[in-house]
C-alpha positions as CSV (number, residue, x, y, z in Angstrom):
1,X,193.4,107.7,192.8
2,X,196.1,108.6,195.3
3,X,194.4,109.5,198.6
4,X,194.3,113.2,199.7
5,X,196.8,113.7,202.5
6,X,196.2,115.6,205.8
7,X,198.8,118.1,204.6
8,X,196.8,118.8,201.4
9,X,193.6,119.3,203.4
10,X,195.3,121.6,205.9
11,X,196.9,123.7,203.1
12,X,193.6,124.1,201.3
13,X,191.8,125.0,204.5
14,X,194.5,127.4,205.6
15,X,194.5,129.1,202.2
16,X,190.8,129.6,202.5
17,X,191.1,131.0,206.0
18,X,193.7,133.5,204.8
19,X,191.5,134.6,202.0
20,X,188.6,134.9,204.4
21,X,190.6,137.3,206.6
22,X,190.5,139.8,203.8
23,X,194.2,140.8,204.4
24,X,194.5,142.3,200.9
25,X,191.2,144.2,201.1
26,X,189.9,145.2,197.6
27,X,193.2,144.1,196.2
28,X,192.2,140.5,196.4
29,X,190.1,141.1,193.3
30,X,193.3,141.4,191.3
31,X,194.6,138.1,192.7
32,X,191.2,136.5,191.7
33,X,191.4,138.0,188.1
34,X,195.0,136.8,187.9
35,X,194.0,133.2,188.8
36,X,191.2,133.4,186.1
37,X,193.9,134.6,183.7
38,X,196.0,131.6,184.5
39,X,193.0,129.4,183.7
40,X,192.7,131.2,180.3
41,X,196.3,130.5,179.6
42,X,195.9,126.8,180.3
43,X,192.8,126.7,178.1
44,X,194.7,128.3,175.2
45,X,197.4,125.6,175.7
46,X,194.7,122.9,176.0
47,X,196.3,121.8,179.2
48,X,193.4,120.2,181.0
49,X,195.4,118.8,183.8
50,X,196.7,122.2,185.0
51,X,193.5,123.9,184.1
52,X,191.4,121.7,186.4
53,X,194.0,122.1,189.1
54,X,193.3,125.9,189.3
55,X,189.8,126.2,188.1
56,X,187.9,124.6,191.0
57,X,189.3,127.3,193.4
58,X,188.4,130.1,191.0
59,X,184.8,128.7,190.8
60,X,184.5,128.2,194.6
61,X,185.7,131.8,195.2
62,X,182.8,133.1,193.2
63,X,180.4,133.7,196.1
64,X,183.1,135.4,198.2
65,X,183.9,137.8,195.3
66,X,180.2,138.7,194.9
67,X,180.1,140.9,197.9
68,X,181.9,139.4,200.9
69,X,185.4,140.3,199.6
70,X,184.8,144.0,199.4
71,X,185.7,144.0,195.7
72,X,183.5,146.2,193.6
73,X,185.3,146.2,190.3
74,X,184.7,142.5,189.5
75,X,181.3,142.3,187.7
76,X,178.6,140.2,189.4
77,X,178.4,137.9,186.3
78,X,182.1,137.7,185.9
79,X,182.2,133.9,186.6
80,X,179.6,133.2,183.9
81,X,181.3,135.3,181.2
82,X,184.7,133.8,182.2
83,X,183.5,130.2,182.0
84,X,181.8,130.9,178.7
85,X,185.0,132.3,177.3
86,X,186.9,129.4,178.7
87,X,184.7,126.8,177.1
88,X,184.5,128.7,173.8
89,X,188.4,128.8,173.7
90,X,188.6,125.1,174.3
91,X,185.9,124.4,171.6
92,X,187.9,126.5,169.1
93,X,191.0,124.5,170.0
94,X,189.3,121.4,168.8
95,X,189.0,122.9,165.3
96,X,187.0,120.9,162.7
97,X,187.8,117.6,164.3
98,X,185.2,117.8,167.1
99,X,183.5,114.4,167.5
100,X,180.6,114.2,169.9
101,X,180.1,111.3,172.3
102,X,176.8,112.9,173.6
103,X,173.9,114.5,171.7
104,X,172.5,116.4,174.7
105,X,173.6,119.8,173.3
106,X,171.2,119.6,170.4
107,X,167.9,120.4,172.3
108,X,169.7,123.0,174.4
109,X,170.8,124.7,171.1
110,X,167.2,124.9,170.0
111,X,166.3,126.2,173.4
112,X,168.9,128.9,173.2
113,X,167.5,130.0,169.8
114,X,164.0,130.1,171.3
115,X,165.2,132.2,174.2
116,X,167.0,134.6,171.9
117,X,164.0,135.0,169.5
118,X,161.7,135.5,172.5
119,X,163.6,138.6,173.5
120,X,161.3,140.6,171.2
121,X,158.6,140.2,174.0
122,X,161.0,141.0,176.8
123,X,159.9,143.8,179.2
124,X,163.2,144.0,181.1
125,X,166.0,143.6,178.6
126,X,168.8,143.7,181.2
127,X,167.3,140.9,183.3
128,X,166.5,138.8,180.2
129,X,170.0,139.2,179.0
130,X,171.2,137.7,182.2
131,X,168.9,134.7,181.6
132,X,170.4,134.3,178.1
133,X,173.9,134.4,179.5
134,X,173.2,131.4,181.8
135,X,171.6,129.5,178.8
136,X,174.5,130.2,176.5
137,X,177.0,129.2,179.2
138,X,175.2,125.9,179.7
139,X,175.2,125.4,175.9
140,X,178.9,125.9,175.3
141,X,179.8,124.0,178.4
142,X,177.7,120.9,177.4
143,X,179.0,121.2,173.8
144,X,182.6,121.2,174.9
145,X,182.1,118.4,177.4
146,X,180.2,116.3,174.8
147,X,183.3,116.4,172.6
148,X,185.8,115.8,175.5
149,X,186.9,112.6,177.3
150,X,189.0,113.1,180.5
151,X,191.8,110.6,180.7
152,X,192.4,108.9,184.0
153,X,195.1,111.4,185.0
154,X,192.9,114.5,184.4
155,X,189.9,112.8,186.0
156,X,191.9,112.1,189.2
157,X,193.0,115.7,189.3
158,X,189.5,117.1,188.8
159,X,188.0,115.0,191.6
160,X,190.9,115.8,194.0
161,X,190.8,119.5,193.5
162,X,187.0,119.7,193.7
163,X,187.3,118.0,197.1
164,X,190.1,120.4,198.2
165,X,188.2,123.4,196.9
166,X,185.3,122.5,199.3
167,X,187.9,122.5,202.1
168,X,189.2,125.8,200.9
169,X,185.8,127.5,201.0
170,X,185.1,125.9,204.4
171,X,188.4,127.5,205.7
172,X,187.0,130.9,204.5
173,X,183.8,130.4,206.4
174,X,185.7,129.4,209.6
175,X,186.9,133.0,209.8
176,X,183.5,134.1,210.9
177,X,183.3,131.5,213.6
178,X,186.7,132.3,215.0
179,X,186.6,136.1,214.8
180,X,183.2,137.2,216.2
181,X,180.1,136.1,217.9
182,X,177.4,135.1,215.5
183,X,173.7,136.1,216.1
184,X,171.4,133.4,214.7
185,X,167.7,133.8,213.8
186,X,165.2,131.7,212.0
187,X,166.5,132.8,208.5
188,X,169.6,132.0,206.5
189,X,172.6,133.5,208.2
190,X,175.2,135.5,206.2
191,X,177.0,136.1,209.6
192,X,177.7,132.4,209.7
193,X,179.1,132.3,206.2
194,X,181.7,135.2,206.5
195,X,179.2,137.5,204.8
196,X,178.7,135.3,201.7
197,X,175.2,134.6,200.4
198,X,174.0,131.7,202.6
199,X,171.7,130.1,200.0
200,X,174.5,130.0,197.4
201,X,177.2,128.9,199.8
202,X,174.9,126.2,201.1
203,X,174.8,124.8,197.5
204,X,178.6,124.8,197.3
205,X,178.9,123.1,200.7
206,X,176.2,120.7,199.8
207,X,178.1,119.6,196.7
208,X,181.3,119.4,198.7
209,X,179.7,117.3,201.4
210,X,178.2,115.0,198.8
211,X,181.5,114.5,197.0
212,X,183.3,113.9,200.3
213,X,180.6,111.3,201.3
214,X,181.2,109.4,198.0
215,X,185.0,109.7,198.5
216,X,184.7,108.3,202.1
217,X,182.5,105.4,200.8
218,X,185.1,104.5,198.2
219,X,186.9,101.3,199.4
220,X,190.2,102.6,198.2
221,X,190.2,105.4,200.8
222,X,189.8,103.2,203.8
223,X,193.3,103.9,205.1
224,X,192.4,107.6,205.7
225,X,188.8,107.0,206.8
226,X,189.2,108.9,210.1
227,X,190.8,111.9,208.4
228,X,188.2,112.1,205.7
229,X,185.4,111.8,208.2
230,X,186.8,114.6,210.3
231,X,186.9,116.9,207.2
232,X,183.4,115.8,206.3
233,X,182.1,116.6,209.8
234,X,183.6,120.1,209.8
235,X,182.2,121.0,206.4
236,X,178.8,119.5,207.3
237,X,178.7,121.4,210.5
238,X,179.4,124.7,208.7
239,X,176.8,123.9,206.1
240,X,174.1,123.3,208.8
241,X,175.0,126.6,210.5
242,X,174.2,128.6,207.4
243,X,170.6,128.0,208.3
244,X,169.9,127.4,204.6
245,X,168.4,124.0,204.2
246,X,169.4,123.4,200.6
247,X,172.8,121.8,201.2
248,X,171.3,119.3,203.6
249,X,168.7,118.4,201.0
250,X,171.4,117.8,198.5
251,X,173.5,115.6,200.7
252,X,170.4,113.6,201.8
253,X,169.4,113.0,198.2
254,X,172.9,111.8,197.2
255,X,172.9,109.5,200.2
256,X,169.5,108.1,199.3
257,X,170.7,107.5,195.7
258,X,173.8,105.8,197.0
259,X,171.8,103.5,199.1
260,X,169.6,102.7,196.1
261,X,172.7,101.8,194.0
262,X,174.4,99.8,196.8
263,X,171.8,98.4,199.1
264,X,172.9,94.8,198.4
265,X,176.4,95.5,199.7
266,X,176.0,94.9,203.4
267,X,179.5,96.0,204.3
268,X,179.0,99.5,202.8
269,X,175.6,99.8,204.5
270,X,177.2,99.0,207.9
271,X,179.5,102.0,207.5
272,X,176.4,104.2,207.8
273,X,176.2,103.3,211.5
274,X,179.4,105.3,212.0
275,X,177.7,108.4,210.7
276,X,175.1,108.3,213.5
277,X,177.5,109.7,216.2
278,X,178.7,112.3,213.7
279,X,175.1,113.5,213.2
280,X,174.6,113.6,217.0
281,X,177.8,115.7,217.5
282,X,176.8,118.2,214.9
283,X,173.3,118.4,216.3
284,X,174.6,118.9,219.8
285,X,177.1,121.6,218.8
286,X,174.6,123.4,216.5
287,X,171.9,123.4,219.3
288,X,174.4,124.8,221.7
289,X,175.9,127.5,219.4
290,X,172.5,128.7,218.2
291,X,170.6,128.5,221.5
292,X,168.3,125.9,220.0
293,X,167.3,128.0,217.0
294,X,168.8,125.5,214.6
295,X,166.1,122.9,215.4
296,X,163.3,125.5,215.0
297,X,164.7,126.5,211.6
298,X,165.1,123.0,210.2
299,X,161.6,121.8,211.3
300,X,160.0,125.1,210.1
301,X,157.3,124.5,207.6
302,X,157.5,126.2,204.2
303,X,160.3,126.6,201.6
304,X,160.7,130.4,201.3
305,X,157.9,130.7,198.8
306,X,159.3,128.2,196.3
307,X,156.2,126.1,196.1
308,X,154.1,129.1,195.4
309,X,156.5,130.2,192.7
310,X,156.3,126.8,191.1
311,X,152.5,126.9,191.2
312,X,152.5,130.4,189.7
313,X,154.8,129.2,186.9
314,X,152.6,126.3,185.9
315,X,149.6,128.6,186.0
316,X,151.4,130.8,183.5
317,X,152.0,127.7,181.4
318,X,148.3,126.9,181.6
319,X,147.4,130.4,180.4
320,X,150.0,130.5,177.6
321,X,150.7,126.9,176.8
322,X,152.1,127.3,173.3
323,X,154.8,130.0,173.6
324,X,154.7,131.1,177.2
325,X,155.1,134.7,178.4
326,X,158.5,135.5,176.9
327,X,162.1,135.5,178.0
328,X,162.6,137.2,181.4
329,X,158.9,138.0,181.9
330,X,158.1,135.4,184.6
331,X,158.6,137.8,187.5
332,X,156.4,140.6,186.2
333,X,153.7,138.3,184.9
334,X,153.1,136.6,188.2
335,X,152.4,140.0,189.8
336,X,150.3,141.3,186.9
337,X,148.1,138.2,187.0
338,X,147.9,138.2,190.8
339,X,149.7,134.9,191.1
340,X,152.3,136.1,193.6
341,X,152.6,139.1,195.9
342,X,155.8,140.5,194.5
343,X,158.2,140.2,191.6
344,X,160.5,137.3,191.9
345,X,162.7,135.0,189.9
346,X,161.4,131.5,189.4
347,X,164.2,130.0,191.5
348,X,163.6,126.9,189.3
349,X,164.8,126.7,185.7
350,X,162.5,123.9,184.8
351,X,159.5,126.0,185.8
352,X,160.9,129.1,184.1
353,X,161.5,127.3,180.8
354,X,157.9,126.1,180.9
355,X,156.3,129.4,181.9
356,X,158.3,131.6,179.6
357,X,158.5,129.4,176.5
358,X,155.5,127.0,176.8
359,X,155.5,123.6,175.3
360,X,158.6,124.4,173.2
361,X,160.5,125.3,176.3
362,X,159.5,122.0,178.0
363,X,160.4,120.0,174.9
364,X,163.9,121.6,174.4
365,X,165.0,122.4,178.0
366,X,163.6,119.4,179.7
367,X,164.6,117.3,176.8
368,X,168.3,118.3,177.4
369,X,168.2,116.6,180.8
370,X,166.2,113.6,179.6
371,X,168.9,112.9,177.0
372,X,171.7,113.3,179.5
373,X,169.9,111.0,182.0
374,X,169.4,108.3,179.3
375,X,173.1,108.6,178.2
376,X,174.3,108.4,181.8
377,X,172.2,105.3,182.6
378,X,173.8,103.5,179.6
379,X,177.3,103.9,181.0
380,X,179.1,101.2,182.9
381,X,178.2,101.0,186.6
382,X,181.0,103.0,188.1
383,X,180.8,105.9,185.6
384,X,177.0,105.7,185.5
385,X,176.7,106.1,189.3
386,X,179.2,108.9,189.4
387,X,177.5,110.8,186.6
388,X,174.0,110.3,188.1
389,X,175.2,111.7,191.4
390,X,176.5,114.8,189.6
391,X,173.3,115.1,187.5
392,X,171.2,114.9,190.7
393,X,173.2,117.6,192.4
394,X,173.0,119.8,189.3
395,X,169.2,119.4,189.1
396,X,168.8,120.1,192.8
397,X,170.7,123.3,192.5
398,X,168.5,124.3,189.6
399,X,165.4,123.7,191.8
400,X,166.9,125.4,194.9
401,X,169.0,128.2,193.4
402,X,167.9,128.5,189.8
403,X,170.7,128.7,187.2
404,X,172.8,131.3,189.0
405,X,176.2,130.0,190.1
406,X,179.3,128.9,188.2
407,X,179.4,125.6,190.1
408,X,176.6,124.2,188.0
409,X,178.1,124.2,184.5
410,X,181.4,123.2,186.0
411,X,180.2,120.0,187.7
412,X,178.0,119.1,184.7
413,X,181.1,119.4,182.4
414,X,182.9,116.9,184.7
415,X,180.0,114.4,184.5
416,X,179.6,114.7,180.7
417,X,183.4,114.4,180.1
418,X,183.6,111.1,182.0
419,X,181.9,108.5,179.7
420,X,182.8,104.8,180.0
421,X,183.9,104.4,176.4
422,X,183.2,105.8,173.0
423,X,183.3,103.0,170.6
424,X,184.7,103.3,167.1
425,X,185.8,100.6,164.7
426,X,188.3,103.0,163.2
427,X,189.7,104.0,166.6
428,X,188.7,107.7,166.2
429,X,188.3,107.7,169.9
430,X,190.7,105.5,171.8
431,X,189.3,103.7,174.9
432,X,191.0,105.0,177.9
433,X,191.7,102.5,180.7
434,X,189.0,102.6,183.4
435,X,190.8,102.7,186.7
436,X,189.1,103.0,190.1
437,X,189.5,106.8,190.1
438,X,185.9,107.8,190.5
439,X,184.2,108.2,193.9
440,X,182.4,105.1,195.2
441,X,179.9,103.5,192.9
């Protein structure tokens, strides 16, 4: 993979900064819709190279469009419906010749049927419909990716523009830090994210930092080590200042998994020493910028009620083990049964599947991830490691955010569509040459 140049990083960051200035006001929504339309055109043409050049930026702009952009005419779930239509179009383009290299979509298909049938018990149809939307999106995404193999050229393009999209959204966030004084408190800060939802943007930045970390640790990118570290440091600093701890958990988990996969390679482990001063610089700057509140926030006990919500979910499972409480009924049931003080989403799809659909939900929804994990482990080391990093990030977002943002199916599709090889004696699937295009193993 050709290293990303300083010019490309600067252009991506500058583009994000200009978007964050809101120069077009509500008119930016039309630009966003036009970019989505371009993606649709490439999907109809089955041009994956150009599609995955534009799509990462559309996905990464989702949180900005949700409220921070001042655009009211783009529906909140636009990204989910857009991605669903995109993957359906690409599935239809395959016609009757679709051959699957992964079987993970089968249990998810059963889960989608269960969720749909369970709508007869739904008390809030609108909310339950939103839950179904996320499930259907994950289904069509995994089905398309299970029948798709990125060639080396597309794979390089996807990784490159996912990295640049992270720089793009960081440029957007920098507007807040350059244009006004930010007041920090011991809660997640939308002021520090240019009015974007801090918990969601922390997930985006956490994925970006994790991908940049893997990119830095790739031996092929040594020549631009300093440049990559500078970019990583800026994004990490912005992520920390969101005061949402999720992104830091994501990065820490990916680093831990990287160490597990590479602990015998002393040279790579020595590189970690260079991250010590980076951590100190970010800590010193964050302490100064927040008057010490950053330390209090990150050592604060508790996880915004998530543990209590998990416990409530498993209590619902214990009460209704066979069929659960029904699609979309988690929030109301935890209040009616005095398991939680107010109505709330589960913030955890694994728990929601168990609570709302019982043993069948566990078997189908959890089975989806078990099959993916097994298939990923069976890949060759480089592809295996990359896929497991992505799967880890996907699952962490599910635990921290629920299944709520377009980034999730997007990154899962990337991991599923990057197998080592699909064997066939009749050459129904040609083996693509495995180059060192993936992030570090």
